[in-house]
N, CA, C, O and the ligand as a Tripos MOL2 file, in Angstrom:
@<TRIPOS>MOLECULE
protein
  245   243    62     0     0
PROTEIN
NO_CHARGES

@<TRIPOS>ATOM
      1 N           0.8260   -1.0770    0.0280 N.3       1 MET1
      2 CA         -0.0080   -0.0620   -0.0740 C.3       1 MET1
      3 C           0.8180    1.3650   -0.0020 C.2       1 MET1
      4 O           1.6520    1.5660    0.8800 O.2       1 MET1
      5 N           0.5550    2.1610   -0.8390 N.am      2 LYS2
      6 CA          1.1490    3.3970   -0.7690 C.3       2 LYS2
      7 C           1.0480    4.3510    0.2240 C.2       2 LYS2
      8 O          -0.0920    4.6190    0.6030 O.2       2 LYS2
      9 N           1.9970    4.9350    0.7420 N.am      3 ARG3
     10 CA          1.7770    5.8890    1.8210 C.3       3 ARG3
     11 C           1.2940    7.2650    1.1990 C.2       3 ARG3
     12 O           1.5090    7.5120    0.0120 O.2       3 ARG3
     13 N           0.6380    8.1500    2.0320 N.am      4 LYS4
     14 CA          0.2240    9.3910    1.7400 C.3       4 LYS4
     15 C           0.9470   10.5120    2.4240 C.2       4 LYS4
     16 O           1.2760   10.4880    3.6100 O.2       4 LYS4
     17 N           1.1520   11.4090    1.6630 N.am      5 ALA5
     18 CA          1.9480   12.5930    2.0410 C.3       5 ALA5
     19 C           1.0730   13.9230    2.1250 C.2       5 ALA5
     20 O           0.2390   14.0550    1.2280 O.2       5 ALA5
     21 N           1.1520   14.8600    3.0270 N.am      6 CYS6
     22 CA          0.5260   16.0100    3.1080 C.3       6 CYS6
     23 C           0.8850   16.9180    1.8570 C.2       6 CYS6
     24 O           2.0880   17.0990    1.6710 O.2       6 CYS6
     25 N           0.0860   17.4480    1.0670 N.am      7 LYS7
     26 CA          0.1830   18.2020   -0.0110 C.3       7 LYS7
     27 C           0.9130   19.5070    0.3080 C.2       7 LYS7
     28 O           1.6710   20.0910   -0.4660 O.2       7 LYS7
     29 N           0.5710   19.9110    1.6150 N.am      8 LYS8
     30 CA          1.1030   21.2890    1.8400 C.3       8 LYS8
     31 C           2.5190   21.2690    2.4960 C.2       8 LYS8
     32 O           3.3930   22.0770    2.1840 O.2       8 LYS8
     33 N           2.6870   20.2510    3.4630 N.am      9 CYS9
     34 CA          4.0730   20.3740    4.1480 C.3       9 CYS9
     35 C           4.8530   19.0160    3.7690 C.2       9 CYS9
     36 O           6.0300   18.8460    4.0850 O.2       9 CYS9
     37 N           4.1000   18.0770    3.0710 N.am     10 LYS10
     38 CA          4.9620   16.9790    2.5070 C.3      10 LYS10
     39 C           5.2020   15.9940    3.6020 C.2      10 LYS10
     40 O           5.9230   15.0430    3.2980 O.2      10 LYS10
     41 N           4.7250   16.0410    4.8410 N.am     11 ILE11
     42 CA          5.1610   15.0130    5.8650 C.3      11 ILE11
     43 C           4.1430   13.7740    5.5750 C.2      11 ILE11
     44 O           3.0310   13.8840    5.0590 O.2      11 ILE11
     45 N           4.6900   12.7150    5.9640 N.am     12 PHE12
     46 CA          3.9630   11.5110    5.6200 C.3      12 PHE12
     47 C           2.8530   11.5050    6.6660 C.2      12 PHE12
     48 O           3.1160   11.9950    7.7640 O.2      12 PHE12
     49 N           1.6410   11.0010    6.4410 N.am     13 VAL13
     50 CA          0.5370   11.0100    7.3150 C.3      13 VAL13
     51 C          -0.0630    9.7310    7.4980 C.2      13 VAL13
     52 O          -0.3890    9.0620    6.5170 O.2      13 VAL13
     53 N          -0.2640    9.2730    8.8270 N.am     14 GLU14
     54 CA         -1.0800    7.9320    9.1600 C.3      14 GLU14
     55 C          -2.3750    8.0180    9.0480 C.2      14 GLU14
     56 O          -3.0170    7.2360    8.3470 O.2      14 GLU14
     57 N          -2.9630    9.0860    9.8050 N.am     15 GLY15
     58 CA         -4.4050    9.2000   10.1470 C.3      15 GLY15
     59 C          -5.0950   10.0920    9.0000 C.2      15 GLY15
     60 O          -4.6720   10.1080    7.8440 O.2      15 GLY15
     61 N          -6.1750   10.8130    9.4340 N.am     16 ASP16
     62 CA         -6.9990   11.4020    8.6520 C.3      16 ASP16
     63 C          -6.6140   12.9770    8.4080 C.2      16 ASP16
     64 O          -7.0510   13.6140    7.4490 O.2      16 ASP16
     65 N          -5.8100   13.4770    9.3220 N.am     17 GLU17
     66 CA         -5.3750   14.7640    8.9930 C.3      17 GLU17
     67 C          -3.9710   14.8470    9.3370 C.2      17 GLU17
     68 O          -3.4590   13.9980   10.0660 O.2      17 GLU17
     69 N          -3.2300   15.9500    8.7900 N.am     18 CYS18
     70 CA         -1.7980   16.1860    9.1280 C.3      18 CYS18
     71 C          -1.5910   16.6930   10.3640 C.2      18 CYS18
     72 O          -2.2300   17.6070   10.8850 O.2      18 CYS18
     73 N          -0.4560   15.9280   10.9430 N.am     19 ALA19
     74 CA         -0.1200   16.2440   12.3700 C.3      19 ALA19
     75 C           0.4380   17.8140   12.4500 C.2      19 ALA19
     76 O           0.3500   18.5240   13.4510 O.2      19 ALA19
     77 N           0.9890   18.1720   11.2660 N.am     20 GLN20
     78 CA          1.5680   19.5210   11.4600 C.3      20 GLN20
     79 C           0.6910   20.5780   10.9120 C.2      20 GLN20
     80 O           0.6890   21.6310   11.5490 O.2      20 GLN20
     81 N          -0.0650   20.5070    9.8430 N.am     21 CYS21
     82 CA         -0.7750   21.7710    9.3820 C.3      21 CYS21
     83 C          -2.4600   21.4170    9.4590 C.2      21 CYS21
     84 O          -3.2610   22.2940    9.1360 O.2      21 CYS21
     85 N          -2.8870   20.1920    9.8700 N.am     22 LYS22
     86 CA         -4.1450   19.9380   10.3130 C.3      22 LYS22
     87 C          -4.9550   19.8460    8.9910 C.2      22 LYS22
     88 O          -6.1680   19.6700    9.1030 O.2      22 LYS22
     89 N          -4.4430   19.9420    7.8200 N.am     23 THR23
     90 CA         -5.2010   19.8570    6.5750 C.3      23 THR23
     91 C          -5.4630   18.2980    6.3980 C.2      23 THR23
     92 O          -4.8940   17.4650    7.1040 O.2      23 THR23
     93 N          -6.3680   17.9760    5.4010 N.am     24 SER24
     94 CA         -6.5340   16.6400    4.9100 C.3      24 SER24
     95 C          -6.4810   16.6840    3.5840 C.2      24 SER24
     96 O          -7.4160   16.1890    2.9540 O.2      24 SER24
     97 N          -5.3240   17.3140    2.8600 N.am     25 GLN25
     98 CA         -5.1470   17.2970    1.5240 C.3      25 GLN25
     99 C          -3.8710   16.3450    1.5000 C.2      25 GLN25
    100 O          -2.8060   16.6050    2.0600 O.2      25 GLN25
    101 N          -4.1420   15.2370    0.7860 N.am     26 PHE26
    102 CA         -2.9280   14.3540    0.7380 C.3      26 PHE26
    103 C          -2.7000   13.9720   -0.6800 C.2      26 PHE26
    104 O          -3.5790   13.9430   -1.5410 O.2      26 PHE26
    105 N          -1.4720   13.6880   -0.8450 N.am     27 ALA27
    106 CA         -0.9470   13.0260   -2.2130 C.3      27 ALA27
    107 C          -0.4270   11.6420   -1.9980 C.2      27 ALA27
    108 O           0.3630   11.3040   -1.1170 O.2      27 ALA27
    109 N          -1.0380   10.7870   -3.0320 N.am     28 LEU28
    110 CA         -0.5960    9.4890   -3.0220 C.3      28 LEU28
    111 C           0.6650    9.4320   -4.1620 C.2      28 LEU28
    112 O           1.3430    8.4160   -4.3160 O.2      28 LEU28
    113 N           0.8450   10.5350   -4.8430 N.am     29 ASN29
    114 CA          1.7050   10.5180   -5.9060 C.3      29 ASN29
    115 C           2.8790   11.3800   -5.4210 C.2      29 ASN29
    116 O           2.8960   12.6000   -5.5890 O.2      29 ASN29
    117 N           3.9000   10.6680   -4.7890 N.am     30 TRP30
    118 CA          5.0500   11.5030   -4.2540 C.3      30 TRP30
    119 C           6.2670   10.8330   -4.8950 C.2      30 TRP30
    120 O           6.2100    9.7970   -5.5570 O.2      30 TRP30
    121 N           7.3580   11.5230   -4.6330 N.am     31 LYS31
    122 CA          8.8370   10.9360   -4.9760 C.3      31 LYS31
    123 C           9.9130   11.1340   -3.9780 C.2      31 LYS31
    124 O          10.1080   12.2430   -3.4790 O.2      31 LYS31
    125 N          10.5060   10.2570   -3.7210 N.am     32 GLY32
    126 CA         11.7140   10.5110   -2.8300 C.3      32 GLY32
    127 C          11.1810   10.7120   -1.3610 C.2      32 GLY32
    128 O          10.0570   11.1690   -1.1540 O.2      32 GLY32
    129 N          12.0890   10.3280   -0.3010 N.am     33 ARG33
    130 CA         11.6770   10.3340    0.9320 C.3      33 ARG33
    131 C          13.0020   10.9290    1.6980 C.2      33 ARG33
    132 O          14.1680   10.6910    1.3850 O.2      33 ARG33
    133 N          12.5850   11.6880    2.6840 N.am     34 ILE34
    134 CA         13.6400   12.1640    3.6070 C.3      34 ILE34
    135 C          13.2370   12.0360    4.9480 C.2      34 ILE34
    136 O          12.0420   12.2130    5.1860 O.2      34 ILE34
    137 N          14.1180   11.7210    6.0110 N.am     35 THR35
    138 CA         13.7820   11.7140    7.3400 C.3      35 THR35
    139 C          14.5100   12.6830    8.0850 C.2      35 THR35
    140 O          15.7410   12.6920    8.0710 O.2      35 THR35
    141 N          13.7580   13.5900    8.8060 N.am     36 ILE36
    142 CA         14.4110   14.4940    9.4990 C.3      36 ILE36
    143 C          14.3560   14.1860   11.0850 C.2      36 ILE36
    144 O          13.2770   14.1350   11.6740 O.2      36 ILE36
    145 N          15.4140   14.0130   11.6410 N.am     37 LEU37
    146 CA         15.4630   13.5170   12.9970 C.3      37 LEU37
    147 C          15.5550   14.7790   13.9910 C.2      37 LEU37
    148 O          14.9420   14.8040   15.0580 O.2      37 LEU37
    149 N          16.3040   15.7270   13.5800 N.am     38 ASP38
    150 CA         16.5520   16.8950   14.4570 C.3      38 ASP38
    151 C          16.3710   18.1620   13.4290 C.2      38 ASP38
    152 O          17.4090   18.5490   12.8910 O.2      38 ASP38
    153 N          15.3020   18.7600   13.1450 N.am     39 HIS39
    154 CA         15.1670   19.8750   12.3120 C.3      39 HIS39
    155 C          15.8590   21.1030   12.6110 C.2      39 HIS39
    156 O          16.0810   21.9700   11.7650 O.2      39 HIS39
    157 N          16.1980   21.1710   13.8310 N.am     40 GLU40
    158 CA         16.9130   22.4290   14.3780 C.3      40 GLU40
    159 C          18.5170   22.2160   13.9170 C.2      40 GLU40
    160 O          19.1880   23.2410   13.7930 O.2      40 GLU40
    161 N          19.0100   21.2010   13.7150 N.am     41 LYS41
    162 CA         20.3610   20.8800   13.3290 C.3      41 LYS41
    163 C          20.4510   20.4690   11.8590 C.2      41 LYS41
    164 O          21.5650   20.2730   11.3730 O.2      41 LYS41
    165 N          19.4340   20.3380   11.1820 N.am     42 SER42
    166 CA         19.5100   19.8880    9.7490 C.3      42 SER42
    167 C          19.5120   20.9400    8.8020 C.2      42 SER42
    168 O          18.5810   21.7450    8.8390 O.2      42 SER42
    169 N          20.3360   21.0510    8.0290 N.am     43 GLU43
    170 CA         20.4790   21.9790    6.9710 C.3      43 GLU43
    171 C          19.3190   21.8620    5.9880 C.2      43 GLU43
    172 O          18.6380   22.8070    5.5890 O.2      43 GLU43
    173 N          19.1880   20.6330    5.6620 N.am     44 ILE44
    174 CA         18.1830   20.4180    4.6110 C.3      44 ILE44
    175 C          16.7780   21.0240    5.1600 C.2      44 ILE44
    176 O          16.0680   21.7520    4.4660 O.2      44 ILE44
    177 N          16.4310   20.5950    6.6250 N.am     45 ALA45
    178 CA         15.0190   21.0650    7.0130 C.3      45 ALA45
    179 C          15.0880   22.5740    7.0690 C.2      45 ALA45
    180 O          14.0360   23.1680    6.8370 O.2      45 ALA45
    181 N          16.0370   23.1970    7.3100 N.am     46 GLN46
    182 CA         16.1100   24.7010    7.2840 C.3      46 GLN46
    183 C          15.9470   25.2540    5.8880 C.2      46 GLN46
    184 O          15.3020   26.2660    5.6150 O.2      46 GLN46
    185 N          16.5880   24.4980    5.0440 N.am     47 ALA47
    186 CA         16.5420   25.1400    3.5420 C.3      47 ALA47
    187 C          15.0940   24.8830    3.0540 C.2      47 ALA47
    188 O          14.5530   25.6550    2.2620 O.2      47 ALA47
    189 N          14.4740   23.7690    3.5470 N.am     48 ILE48
    190 CA         13.1630   23.6690    2.8710 C.3      48 ILE48
    191 C          11.9850   24.2120    3.8810 C.2      48 ILE48
    192 O          10.7980   24.1950    3.5580 O.2      48 ILE48
    193 N          12.3800   24.6080    4.9210 N.am     49 GLY49
    194 CA         11.3670   25.1060    5.8950 C.3      49 GLY49
    195 C          10.6760   24.1950    6.8330 C.2      49 GLY49
    196 O           9.5710   24.4740    7.3010 O.2      49 GLY49
    197 N          11.2530   23.2190    7.0840 N.am     50 LEU50
    198 CA         10.6300   22.1070    8.0160 C.3      50 LEU50
    199 C          10.6590   22.4500    9.3430 C.2      50 LEU50
    200 O          11.7070   22.8800    9.8240 O.2      50 LEU50
    201 N           9.5360   22.3090   10.1000 N.am     51 SER51
    202 CA          9.5730   22.7300   11.4590 C.3      51 SER51
    203 C           9.1020   21.5550   12.4550 C.2      51 SER51
    204 O           8.9360   21.7340   13.6620 O.2      51 SER51
    205 N           8.9010   20.2830   11.7650 N.am     52 VAL52
    206 CA          8.5460   19.2580   12.7680 C.3      52 VAL52
    207 C           9.3950   17.9600   12.2810 C.2      52 VAL52
    208 O           9.4840   17.6500   11.0930 O.2      52 VAL52
    209 N           9.9780   17.2730   13.2910 N.am     53 ASP53
    210 CA         10.7260   16.0430   12.8930 C.3      53 ASP53
    211 C           9.6680   15.0320   12.1870 C.2      53 ASP53
    212 O           8.4550   15.0600   12.3990 O.2      53 ASP53
    213 N          10.2870   14.1960   11.3700 N.am     54 GLY54
    214 CA          9.3050   13.2670   10.8110 C.3      54 GLY54
    215 C          10.0100   12.6800    9.3810 C.2      54 GLY54
    216 O          11.1840   12.8020    9.0290 O.2      54 GLY54
    217 N           9.0440   12.0930    8.7740 N.am     55 GLU55
    218 CA          9.5400   11.4620    7.4890 C.3      55 GLU55
    219 C           8.7720   12.4580    6.3970 C.2      55 GLU55
    220 O           7.5920   12.7820    6.5330 O.2      55 GLU55
    221 N           9.4620   12.8170    5.4950 N.am     56 TYR56
    222 CA          8.8440   13.8370    4.4760 C.3      56 TYR56
    223 C           8.9230   13.1520    2.9590 C.2      56 TYR56
    224 O           9.8590   12.3830    2.7370 O.2      56 TYR56
    225 N           8.1530   13.3690    2.1360 N.am     57 ALA57
    226 CA          8.3800   13.2780    0.7160 C.3      57 ALA57
    227 C           9.0850   14.4750    0.1350 C.2      57 ALA57
    228 O           8.8850   15.6330    0.5020 O.2      57 ALA57
    229 N           9.9330   14.0940   -0.8090 N.am     58 ILE58
    230 CA         10.7700   15.2950   -1.4430 C.3      58 ILE58
    231 C           9.8860   16.0560   -2.3970 C.2      58 ILE58
    232 O           9.8920   17.2790   -2.5350 O.2      58 ILE58
    233 N           9.1320   15.2030   -3.0310 N.am     59 LYS59
    234 CA          8.2170   15.9390   -4.1270 C.3      59 LYS59
    235 C           6.7140   15.4760   -4.1130 C.2      59 LYS59
    236 O           6.5120   14.2620   -4.1500 O.2      59 LYS59
    237 N           5.8900   16.1370   -4.0750 N.am     60 VAL60
    238 CA          4.4420   15.6790   -4.2020 C.3      60 VAL60
    239 C           3.7780   16.3340   -5.2990 C.2      60 VAL60
    240 O           3.9570   17.5050   -5.6360 O.2      60 VAL60
    241 N           2.8890   15.3830   -5.9110 N.am     61 ASN61
    242 CA          2.1090   15.9640   -7.0880 C.3      61 ASN61
    243 C           0.5140   16.3050   -6.7150 C.2      61 ASN61
    244 O          -0.2330   16.7790   -7.5720 O.2      61 ASN61
    245 ZN          0.5880   19.1370    6.4130 Zn       62 ZN62
@<TRIPOS>BOND
     1     1     2 1
     2     2     3 1
     3     3     4 2
     4     3     5 am
     5     5     6 1
     6     6     7 1
     7     7     8 2
     8     7     9 am
     9     9    10 1
    10    10    11 1
    11    11    12 2
    12    11    13 am
    13    13    14 1
    14    14    15 1
    15    15    16 2
    16    15    17 am
    17    17    18 1
    18    18    19 1
    19    19    20 2
    20    19    21 am
    21    21    22 1
    22    22    23 1
    23    23    24 2
    24    23    25 am
    25    25    26 1
    26    26    27 1
    27    27    28 2
    28    27    29 am
    29    29    30 1
    30    30    31 1
    31    31    32 2
    32    31    33 am
    33    33    34 1
    34    34    35 1
    35    35    36 2
    36    35    37 am
    37    37    38 1
    38    38    39 1
    39    39    40 2
    40    39    41 am
    41    41    42 1
    42    42    43 1
    43    43    44 2
    44    43    45 am
    45    45    46 1
    46    46    47 1
    47    47    48 2
    48    47    49 am
    49    49    50 1
    50    50    51 1
    51    51    52 2
    52    51    53 am
    53    53    54 1
    54    54    55 1
    55    55    56 2
    56    55    57 am
    57    57    58 1
    58    58    59 1
    59    59    60 2
    60    59    61 am
    61    61    62 1
    62    62    63 1
    63    63    64 2
    64    63    65 am
    65    65    66 1
    66    66    67 1
    67    67    68 2
    68    67    69 am
    69    69    70 1
    70    70    71 1
    71    71    72 2
    72    71    73 am
    73    73    74 1
    74    74    75 1
    75    75    76 2
    76    75    77 am
    77    77    78 1
    78    78    79 1
    79    79    80 2
    80    79    81 am
    81    81    82 1
    82    82    83 1
    83    83    84 2
    84    83    85 am
    85    85    86 1
    86    86    87 1
    87    87    88 2
    88    87    89 am
    89    89    90 1
    90    90    91 1
    91    91    92 2
    92    91    93 am
    93    93    94 1
    94    94    95 1
    95    95    96 2
    96    95    97 am
    97    97    98 1
    98    98    99 1
    99    99   100 2
   100    99   101 am
   101   101   102 1
   102   102   103 1
   103   103   104 2
   104   103   105 am
   105   105   106 1
   106   106   107 1
   107   107   108 2
   108   107   109 am
   109   109   110 1
   110   110   111 1
   111   111   112 2
   112   111   113 am
   113   113   114 1
   114   114   115 1
   115   115   116 2
   116   115   117 am
   117   117   118 1
   118   118   119 1
   119   119   120 2
   120   119   121 am
   121   121   122 1
   122   122   123 1
   123   123   124 2
   124   123   125 am
   125   125   126 1
   126   126   127 1
   127   127   128 2
   128   127   129 am
   129   129   130 1
   130   130   131 1
   131   131   132 2
   132   131   133 am
   133   133   134 1
   134   134   135 1
   135   135   136 2
   136   135   137 am
   137   137   138 1
   138   138   139 1
   139   139   140 2
   140   139   141 am
   141   141   142 1
   142   142   143 1
   143   143   144 2
   144   143   145 am
   145   145   146 1
   146   146   147 1
   147   147   148 2
   148   147   149 am
   149   149   150 1
   150   150   151 1
   151   151   152 2
   152   151   153 am
   153   153   154 1
   154   154   155 1
   155   155   156 2
   156   155   157 am
   157   157   158 1
   158   158   159 1
   159   159   160 2
   160   159   161 am
   161   161   162 1
   162   162   163 1
   163   163   164 2
   164   163   165 am
   165   165   166 1
   166   166   167 1
   167   167   168 2
   168   167   169 am
   169   169   170 1
   170   170   171 1
   171   171   172 2
   172   171   173 am
   173   173   174 1
   174   174   175 1
   175   175   176 2
   176   175   177 am
   177   177   178 1
   178   178   179 1
   179   179   180 2
   180   179   181 am
   181   181   182 1
   182   182   183 1
   183   183   184 2
   184   183   185 am
   185   185   186 1
   186   186   187 1
   187   187   188 2
   188   187   189 am
   189   189   190 1
   190   190   191 1
   191   191   192 2
   192   191   193 am
   193   193   194 1
   194   194   195 1
   195   195   196 2
   196   195   197 am
   197   197   198 1
   198   198   199 1
   199   199   200 2
   200   199   201 am
   201   201   202 1
   202   202   203 1
   203   203   204 2
   204   203   205 am
   205   205   206 1
   206   206   207 1
   207   207   208 2
   208   207   209 am
   209   209   210 1
   210   210   211 1
   211   211   212 2
   212   211   213 am
   213   213   214 1
   214   214   215 1
   215   215   216 2
   216   215   217 am
   217   217   218 1
   218   218   219 1
   219   219   220 2
   220   219   221 am
   221   221   222 1
   222   222   223 1
   223   223   224 2
   224   223   225 am
   225   225   226 1
   226   226   227 1
   227   227   228 2
   228   227   229 am
   229   229   230 1
   230   230   231 1
   231   231   232 2
   232   231   233 am
   233   233   234 1
   234   234   235 1
   235   235   236 2
   236   235   237 am
   237   237   238 1
   238   238   239 1
   239   239   240 2
   240   239   241 am
   241   241   242 1
   242   242   243 1
   243   243   244 2
@<TRIPOS>SUBSTRUCTURE
     1 MET1         2 RESIDUE 1 A MET
     2 LYS2         6 RESIDUE 1 A LYS
     3 ARG3        10 RESIDUE 1 A ARG
     4 LYS4        14 RESIDUE 1 A LYS
     5 ALA5        18 RESIDUE 1 A ALA
     6 CYS6        22 RESIDUE 1 A CYS
     7 LYS7        26 RESIDUE 1 A LYS
     8 LYS8        30 RESIDUE 1 A LYS
     9 CYS9        34 RESIDUE 1 A CYS
    10 LYS10       38 RESIDUE 1 A LYS
    11 ILE11       42 RESIDUE 1 A ILE
    12 PHE12       46 RESIDUE 1 A PHE
    13 VAL13       50 RESIDUE 1 A VAL
    14 GLU14       54 RESIDUE 1 A GLU
    15 GLY15       58 RESIDUE 1 A GLY
    16 ASP16       62 RESIDUE 1 A ASP
    17 GLU17       66 RESIDUE 1 A GLU
    18 CYS18       70 RESIDUE 1 A CYS
    19 ALA19       74 RESIDUE 1 A ALA
    20 GLN20       78 RESIDUE 1 A GLN
    21 CYS21       82 RESIDUE 1 A CYS
    22 LYS22       86 RESIDUE 1 A LYS
    23 THR23       90 RESIDUE 1 A THR
    24 SER24       94 RESIDUE 1 A SER
    25 GLN25       98 RESIDUE 1 A GLN
    26 PHE26      102 RESIDUE 1 A PHE
    27 ALA27      106 RESIDUE 1 A ALA
    28 LEU28      110 RESIDUE 1 A LEU
    29 ASN29      114 RESIDUE 1 A ASN
    30 TRP30      118 RESIDUE 1 A TRP
    31 LYS31      122 RESIDUE 1 A LYS
    32 GLY32      126 RESIDUE 1 A GLY
    33 ARG33      130 RESIDUE 1 A ARG
    34 ILE34      134 RESIDUE 1 A ILE
    35 THR35      138 RESIDUE 1 A THR
    36 ILE36      142 RESIDUE 1 A ILE
    37 LEU37      146 RESIDUE 1 A LEU
    38 ASP38      150 RESIDUE 1 A ASP
    39 HIS39      154 RESIDUE 1 A HIS
    40 GLU40      158 RESIDUE 1 A GLU
    41 LYS41      162 RESIDUE 1 A LYS
    42 SER42      166 RESIDUE 1 A SER
    43 GLU43      170 RESIDUE 1 A GLU
    44 ILE44      174 RESIDUE 1 A ILE
    45 ALA45      178 RESIDUE 1 A ALA
    46 GLN46      182 RESIDUE 1 A GLN
    47 ALA47      186 RESIDUE 1 A ALA
    48 ILE48      190 RESIDUE 1 A ILE
    49 GLY49      194 RESIDUE 1 A GLY
    50 LEU50      198 RESIDUE 1 A LEU
    51 SER51      202 RESIDUE 1 A SER
    52 VAL52      206 RESIDUE 1 A VAL
    53 ASP53      210 RESIDUE 1 A ASP
    54 GLY54      214 RESIDUE 1 A GLY
    55 GLU55      218 RESIDUE 1 A GLU
    56 TYR56      222 RESIDUE 1 A TYR
    57 ALA57      226 RESIDUE 1 A ALA
    58 ILE58      230 RESIDUE 1 A ILE
    59 LYS59      234 RESIDUE 1 A LYS
    60 VAL60      238 RESIDUE 1 A VAL
    61 ASN61      242 RESIDUE 1 A ASN
    62 ZN62       245 GROUP 0 **** ****
């Protein structure tokens, strides 16, 4: 089963709403994955504006 990612913040979502932005706009069509363990120390997280640790899709359609 393919996982769903939030269209807005690209974090992977398990339930019915995004834990980060509370929307329910999900994408099943995504590419790439990145896991942010410590967003305050991650240059990637800061570069793309992530503020919550977790697993993200790199690109969502
Ligand atoms: Zn979101």
